[in-house]
N, C-alpha and C positions, 0 to 999 in steps of 0.2 A: 871262973865258975859262972860269971854273968854272961859271958860270950856263949857258953854252952847252952844256957837257958834260952837266950834269944834265938839261936839257931834252931833249937828244937821247936820253938813256937812257929817259926816260918815253915818248917817242914810239915807241921800239923796242918797249917792253913792250906798249903799246896795240895796235901792229901785230900782235904775236904773238898776243894775245888774240883779235883779230878773225879771224885766220887759223884758230885752233882752233874758234871758234864756227862758222865757215863750213864747216869740215871735218866737224864733228859733224852739222850740218844736212844736209849733202849725203849722209851715210850713213843718214839716216832715224832717228836715235836720239832725236829730239825726242818729248815726251809727247803721247799721243793726246788729242784733244778729247772730253770727256765729254758724252753726250747729256743734254738737259734732262729732269728728272723731272716728268712731268705727271700722275702717278697721284693726287696730292693734290687735284686739281681734279675727279676723277670722283665721282659720288654713290655711297653705299654700297648694295650689293645686299641686298635683304631678301626673305624668303619671305612671301607673302601668301595668304590664303584668302578666298574670297567668301562673304558671309553668304547662306545659302540656306534654303529651306523644306523641312522633312521631318517625318515623324511622330516624336513624342517620347513616351516612356512611362517612368515611374519605377516601381520595384518594390522590395520588401524580401524578402530570403531569410533565413528563420529556422530554426534547428535544432529538431528535435522528436524525440519518442520514441514508438514504437508501444506501445499498451496494448490489452489485451483489452477488447472492448465491454462485457462484464460479467465480473466476477471475484469469486467468492464462496467462502466456506467452507460446506460442506454439513454441517449438524448434524442430529442425530436429535431429533425432538420428544418422544420418550418415552425413558425410561431402560431399559437392558437390555444383554444381552451380544450381541456380534456372532456370529451363528450362521453366516453366510456372507457373504463380500465378493467381488464379481464383477469388479471393475475394478482397474487399477493405473495408474501414471503413464504418460502418453502415449496412453492409450486414448481414442478418440472415442466419445462417447455421444450419445444422442438424447433428446428430451423424453419424460419418463415412463418411461424405462428404469430397471430396478431396479439400484441400485448395491450395496446390501447388505441383508441380512435380520437383524433383531434377535430374540432370544429373550426374551419378556416373559411369564413364567408368571402373574404376578399379574394382568396385564391380561386374559389368557385366562379366568381365573377370574371376573373382573368381568363379562365378556361373558356367560358361562354363567349367572351369577346374575341378570343383567338379563333374559336370555331366559326364565328360569323365572318371574321376577316378572311378566313380560309375559303369559305363559300363564295365570298365576293371575288377573291382572287381567281377562283376556278372559273367564274362567269367571265371575268375580264380576259382570262387566258383564251377562253373559247371565242370571245369577240375578236381578239387579236388574230386568232387563227383564221376566222372567217374573212377578216380584212385582208390577210395575206393571200388567201385563196382568190378573193375578188380581184385583187391587184394583179395576181398572176393571170387570171382570165382576160382582164382588160388589156394587159400587155400582149397576150397571145393574139388578140383580135387586131390591135393596132400594128403589131409587128407584121402580121400577115398582109394588112392593107398596104403598108409601106413597101413590102417586098413586091407586091403585084405592080404597084405604080412604078417602082424602080425598074422592074423587068420590062415593063411596057415602054418606058422612056429609053431604055437601052436598046430595045428592039427597033424603035422608030423614033428618030430624033424629032423633037418638037411636038410629039403627040401629047405629052403631059407637060403642063406648065411647070416651070421650075419652082414657082411659089407653092403650088400644090404639093410638089414633091418634098419641098423643105418643111411644110407644115406636117406632112405625114411622118417625116423622119423625127421631128421634134416631139410629136405625140408618142412615137415609139420609145424614144429615149426617156421621156417623162414617165411613161408607164413602167419602164424598167426601174427607175429610181423609186417609184411608189412601191414596188415589190421589196426593195431593200429596206424602205422605211417600215413596211408592214412586218418584215422579218425582225427588225430591231424592236418594234413594239411587242411582238410576240415573245421575244427573248426577255424583255423587261418584265412582261406579265408573268412569264414562267419563273423568273428570279424572285419576284415578289411573292408568288405562290409558295416557292420553296422556303422563303424566309418565314412566312406566316405559318407554314406547316411545322417548321422547327420551333417556332414560338409556342405553338399549340402543344407539341411534344414535350417541351420544357415545362409548361404549366401543368400538363397532365402528370408528368413525372413528379413535380412538386406536390400535386394533389395526392398522388399515391403515397407520399411521405406522411400524409395525415394519418395513415395506418402505420403505427409503429410496430415493427416485426422483430422477432428474435433472430439474431445473426447466426446462432449456433445452438445446439442442444445444451441445455444447462438448467440451473436451479436459480430461482429468484431469491436472492439473499437479503434484499432490502427494497422497500417501496417508498418512493419520495412523494409521488403525486396522487391526488384523489380526483374524483369527478368534479369538474368545474374549475380546477386549477389552471392558471394561466402559465403556459410553457413558452419560454423564449427559444428561438432557434439556436441550436448548439453548434453553429458553424463559425461563430466569431470567438476566437480565443480570448479576446479582450473583455468579453462579458462573462459573468459568472452565471451561466444558464443552469437552471435547476434540471437535474436528470429526472427521468420517469421511474426507472428501477435500476437496481444493480444485479447483474447477471454473472454467474460463475459456472464455468464448464468443469464439472466435478466427476464426469465419467472416467476421466483420466486425471490423476493428480501428479503434480511435480513435488518431489522430495528434494529439498535443497540443503546441502551440507557444506560448511567451510572446511576445506582440507588444508592442513598446515603446509607451510612452504617446504619443509623438509621432505614431505611425502607427495608434493604436487606432481613431480615428474613421473610418478608411477600411475597417474590417472590417464586412461586411454578410453576413447569412445568404443563401446562394446565390451569393456572390461566387466568382470562379474562383480556383483554387489549383493549382500545378504541383509535384508531389512527386518528388524525386530520391532514390531509395533507394541508399545507398552500397554495401551488401553485395551487392545483386543487379544494380546498374547500370541498373535500369529507371526509366522516367519514367511517372508516373501523373497523368492530368488529373482533378482532383476539384473539389469546391466546398466552401465553408465551411458546416458544418452547424450550429454553435452557438458562442457565446462567452459569457464570464461577465458581460459588461456591467458589470464592476467591476474596478478596478485593484488589484493586490497592493501593499500598503503598503510592503513591504520592497524589492521589485524594480522597482516602478513599471511593471509589465507587465500585460497582460490575456491570460488564458488563452483560446486559440482552438483549436477542434477541427475536424478533417476526418475523415470516415469513409472507410475503404479496404476494398473487398470483398476477401475472402481465402478463397474457397471451397476451394481446394486446399491451404490452410495453408502456402503457400511463404514467407509472411512470419510472423515470430515476434514476440510481445510482447517489448519490450526493445530491438529494433533501432532504429537511428538513421536519420533521413532529414532532408533539407533541403526546405523548402516555400517556394515563391516566390509572393508575393501582389502583384498589380498595384495600384499606389496612384493615380497620376494619368496621364492621357493627353491629348495634344494632337496631332491628326492633321495639323495644318498649322502647325507651330511654326517660328519663326526660330531656326536653330541655328548655333552658332559652335564651332569646335574648342576643346577645353578648354585647349590650349596658347596660345590667343589671348586668354585672360582673365587679367588681373592681379587676384588676389583681395586682399581687405582690408576695412577698414571701409566703403569705397566702391569696389566693383569697377569696373574700367575696361578699355578696349581702346585700342590704338593704330591709328587709321585712317590710310590713305593716300588723300589727297584727289585731285581731278582734276589738280592741279598736281604730283602725286607728292611732296607734303609730309606729314610726320607730324603727326597731330592726336590729342591725348589726349581720349578720349570716355568719360565715366562711363556705366555701363549698369546695368539692373535685371535680375537673373537669375531664371529660373524653374526648370524641371526640370533636374536635373543627371544626366548620363549618365557612363558609364565614360570616354568620350573626347569628350564634347560638353556644351555648356550650351544650354539654351533662353534666349534673350534676349527679354524682354518690353518692353523700353524702352531707348532710347539709340542703336540702330542700325536700319537698314532693309535690305531685301533688295537685294543687289548691292554693298553696301559691302565694301571691301577691308580685311582685318584682318591686322596683322603677327603671324606665328606664332613664338613663342619668342624668348628673348633680348631682351625689351622694354627692359631696362635699358640697352642699348647705344645707344638712339636718343632724341633729344630732340624735343619738339614744335617744329614749324617746320622741322626738318631735311629737306633734299631727299634722297630715296632712289630707288633703281632697283628697283621691285617685280618679283618673279619669282613668277607664279601657281603655287600648289600645288593639284593636283587631289585634293581630299579625298573619300575613298570614303564616300558617304552610307550605304552598307550598314553601315558601322561605327557610324553613328548609330542611334538607335532606343531599344531597351530598355536601361535601366540597373538594376542590382540592388545594393542594399546588403546585404552578408552579415553576419549576426550570428552570433557563435561562442559556443558554450557554454563557460562558465568553471567550472561546477560539475557534479558528477555526479548531480544531482537528476533522476530519470527523469520525474517528472510535470511539473516546471516548470524546465527548464534556464535558468540565468541567461545573459543575452546582453549582448554589448558590440559596438558598431559598429566595423568594421574599415575602413570607407571613408565619407567624408562623402557626404551625399545629401539628398534631399527638396527642400523649397522654401526658397530663400534669403529 
């Protein structure tokens, strides 16, 4: 009887549980069925760019400093006091213009003495010429007399005494010697005249140096002397002679740039150069005029110069400018966006093949641009290259490529900018701020 009661209780409990489940199910409180996640089976979407052909050019931008085409200290060639100075700083002068006049009394006295000596020599030369002419006349008379006596003696023996004939012959020979002496005296007087004439010309030339003149068109950038200043002759390098003014030829300026050793072999006389002047904002198209053809041992750079016309003097020596020199150009290069290259010891790209699978492909790089690389080996035109985030993909992985329209106008010229790190006006030291050139 006890077993039957226990079995009946279990049956009642089961019946109650079934009723509860049926009630809950009928009210819709059962959990909703979750949809199956199929995203794991979809290929990853990637941005790809197509390898295309476009012009590629590399260049280098180097800072430089404007300098006067010629810049000199104007010295006096003779010593004296400044009698008058006509220019001051900032004045424009022309070739041959008198900058200052010196007072040199000693030199004036030397010129007067040389002039007097020259006049004396001219008189002495005239006297020597007259003596020569007189000696020539005496000789002619004596020679004629001797000739007549000799002819008479030859015609009739004993007509002319031998003593008389010998005396006439002696006088003839003596007069001939006197001609030679007169000629020698004339030559000596002529030589002395030429010497004194040269001395006078030298003194007059030195006297002309008392007028200090401009050797070229330029601008006075500094004035050292004033009226009354004693100026020593600037002909002796051992003395520290004070200059009168400093003169700069600024109608044409030299722009000097230190080109790095790696790019020096691209510099050629007549090669193009584009100059950007920071202070004026202007762009000047010029050409390479000269370069040293030797590297500086300290900076490993080669000094290169560009000449800039400056007729109106709107550019001043000491201004800074940046000059761009083209280095290499390929008018039909295979170009790849720079984000598509994985650099390293062996650069490579990730290709997407015709099966939309990732392929790791080593490449050989050429010209580097600001946003592109020239690829000279490893890919061909039309290949699809994964752009960016290459570390997220594995070779052989299937992807869903999404083409990116790369603006080829962004391709083209690339410029490596070298910045000055020292304040050296003639040869700024440079350092590369972006990689470039040929890999």
